[in-house]
N, C-alpha and C positions, 0 to 999 in steps of 0.2 A: 588475151586482152583485146578489147574492141579497138578497131581502127577509128581514129578521130576524123570526123568529116571536116574538110576545109571550109572556112567561113569567108565568103566573098562579100564585098561591100558594093552596093549599088547607089550611086548618087543620082537623085532625081529631083523633080520639083512638081509642085501642084499645077494641074491643068496642062500637063505635058503628055501628048499622045504617044510619042516615041517611048517615053518612060513607062507608060502603062503597058505598051506592047512588050518591051524588054522584060518587065516584071513578070508578065504572064508566061513568056517563053522560059524564063528561069524557073518558075514554079513547075512547069511541065518537064523540065530536064533534071530537077533535083534528085529524084530517086535513081534515075538511070546513071547520072554522072557522080552521084555520091557527095554532094556539097550542100551547104546551107548558105543562106545569104541574108544580109541585113540591108534595109533600105534607109538611107540618110537623106534628109532634105538639104540640097546643096546650098540653099539660101539661108539656112539656119546659122551658119558661122561664116564670118567674112573670109577667113583663109580658104575654106572649101569653095566658096563662091568665086574668089579670085583665081583659084587654080583650075576649077572645072566648069565654070559658067557656060562657056561655049561648047562644051563637050557632052552635056547631059543628053540622054542618060550615059553615064560612064560606069563601067564595071571594073573593080579592082580586086586583087588578091594581095593583101598587105599593101605595099607601096607601089606595086606593079599594075599598070593599066593593062587590062586584058583586051577591052574593046570599048568603043563609044559610038553613040548615035544609034547603031543597030547591033543586035547580038550576032556575033560571028562564032558559030559552033566550032569551026576548025581551031580558032584561037583559044576558045574556052577549053576544048579537048587538049590542046597542046599545053596550056597552062596547068591543067590538072594531071598531065602525064598520061593522057589516054589517047587511043587511036580514035579518030572521028569515024563514026559508022554511018 
């Protein structure tokens, strides 16, 4: 049976340089770390905007925040149960 890849959620917004940087970094790490991610516009829903407005980009797995503003590979690796290389 195939292992199911974790699906992470990235909250970002339009015209956000840090969001674009984190998105690119996540694309580069997908195969190595074995995850998928979905991008959500933080401004699309009021509850996400109220919760994450000052944190974007913010990366979550389920309800757990992995990191925000900048990608932290150590925290990502820890969240996915991996050793950071």
